[in-house]
C-alpha positions as YAML, in Angstrom:
chain: A
units: angstrom
residues:
- id: 1
  name: MET
  ca: [170.13, 48.09, 42.30]
- id: 2
  name: VAL
  ca: [170.66, 46.16, 39.22]
- id: 3
  name: GLY
  ca: [169.10, 42.60, 39.24]
- id: 4
  name: ARG
  ca: [169.88, 40.34, 36.97]
- id: 5
  name: ARG
  ca: [167.28, 41.23, 34.12]
- id: 6
  name: VAL
  ca: [169.52, 43.86, 33.24]
- id: 7
  name: GLY
  ca: [171.91, 41.47, 31.73]
- id: 8
  name: ASN
  ca: [175.19, 39.67, 32.06]
- id: 9
  name: ALA
  ca: [177.75, 40.12, 35.48]
- id: 10
  name: VAL
  ca: [179.66, 43.00, 32.36]
- id: 11
  name: THR
  ca: [176.35, 44.73, 31.66]
- id: 12
  name: ARG
  ca: [175.49, 45.34, 34.85]
- id: 13
  name: ASN
  ca: [178.43, 46.49, 36.77]
- id: 14
  name: ARG
  ca: [178.84, 48.89, 33.76]
- id: 15
  name: VAL
  ca: [175.08, 50.34, 34.40]
- id: 16
  name: ARG
  ca: [175.67, 50.17, 38.46]
- id: 17
  name: ARG
  ca: [179.02, 52.38, 37.94]
- id: 18
  name: ARG
  ca: [177.31, 55.04, 35.36]
- id: 19
  name: LEU
  ca: [174.19, 55.32, 38.24]
- id: 20
  name: ARG
  ca: [176.73, 55.33, 40.86]
- id: 21
  name: HIS
  ca: [178.22, 58.17, 38.83]
- id: 22
  name: LEU
  ca: [175.13, 60.33, 37.99]
- id: 23
  name: MET
  ca: [173.89, 59.98, 40.99]
- id: 24
  name: ARG
  ca: [176.88, 62.12, 42.56]
- id: 25
  name: ASP
  ca: [176.27, 64.55, 40.72]
- id: 26
  name: ARG
  ca: [172.97, 65.01, 41.57]
- id: 27
  name: VAL
  ca: [172.95, 64.34, 45.41]
- id: 28
  name: GLY
  ca: [173.88, 67.54, 46.36]
- id: 29
  name: GLY
  ca: [170.51, 68.86, 45.21]
- id: 30
  name: LEU
  ca: [168.42, 66.05, 47.28]
- id: 31
  name: PRO
  ca: [166.91, 67.66, 50.57]
- id: 32
  name: GLY
  ca: [168.41, 66.73, 53.63]
- id: 33
  name: GLY
  ca: [167.79, 63.19, 55.08]
- id: 34
  name: MET
  ca: [166.58, 62.14, 52.15]
- id: 35
  name: LEU
  ca: [167.18, 58.54, 51.00]
- id: 36
  name: VAL
  ca: [167.03, 57.15, 47.70]
- id: 37
  name: VAL
  ca: [167.08, 53.46, 45.91]
- id: 38
  name: ALA
  ca: [167.80, 53.90, 42.16]
- id: 39
  name: ARG
  ca: [167.03, 50.21, 40.55]
- id: 40
  name: ALA
  ca: [167.25, 50.10, 37.00]
- id: 41
  name: ASN
  ca: [164.64, 48.41, 34.79]
- id: 42
  name: THR
  ca: [165.96, 45.80, 31.93]
- id: 43
  name: SER
  ca: [166.45, 48.92, 29.67]
- id: 44
  name: ALA
  ca: [169.38, 50.77, 31.16]
- id: 45
  name: SER
  ca: [171.47, 47.80, 29.69]
- id: 46
  name: SER
  ca: [171.04, 49.19, 26.29]
- id: 47
  name: ALA
  ca: [170.56, 53.13, 27.06]
- id: 48
  name: ASP
  ca: [173.66, 55.21, 27.26]
- id: 49
  name: PHE
  ca: [175.12, 58.01, 29.67]
- id: 50
  name: HIS
  ca: [173.00, 60.50, 28.46]
- id: 51
  name: ARG
  ca: [169.68, 58.70, 28.30]
- id: 52
  name: LEU
  ca: [170.11, 57.21, 31.87]
- id: 53
  name: GLY
  ca: [170.80, 60.64, 32.82]
- id: 54
  name: ARG
  ca: [168.09, 62.33, 31.67]
- id: 55
  name: ASP
  ca: [165.77, 59.39, 32.80]
- id: 56
  name: LEU
  ca: [167.29, 59.79, 36.07]
- id: 57
  name: ASP
  ca: [166.21, 63.39, 36.64]
- id: 58
  name: ARG
  ca: [162.56, 62.73, 35.39]
- id: 59
  name: CYS
  ca: [162.47, 60.23, 37.90]
- id: 60
  name: LEU
  ca: [164.19, 62.52, 40.80]
- id: 61
  name: ALA
  ca: [161.96, 65.50, 39.83]
- id: 62
  name: LYS
  ca: [158.93, 63.17, 39.81]
- id: 63
  name: VAL
  ca: [159.59, 62.23, 43.63]
- id: 64
  name: GLU
  ca: [160.39, 65.76, 44.66]
- id: 65
  name: GLU
  ca: [157.11, 67.00, 42.74]
- id: 66
  name: GLU
  ca: [155.28, 64.26, 44.64]
- id: 67
  name: ARG
  ca: [157.08, 65.19, 48.08]
- id: 68
  name: ARG
  ca: [155.20, 68.84, 48.23]
...
């Protein structure tokens, strides 16, 4: 989910596409039946692709840790 606070339509769509691509690579490693909602905050608009990936990995690891 990418809200208006992230930026204008072009910026929001760029962040949305990047998150979708990053999740595509990671969804296979998630436990079966798990639902994930990724919500971008305002700093996502200035983050490059690699930083978004690192942040997403950190968040997914935290969720996995809490799940245990």
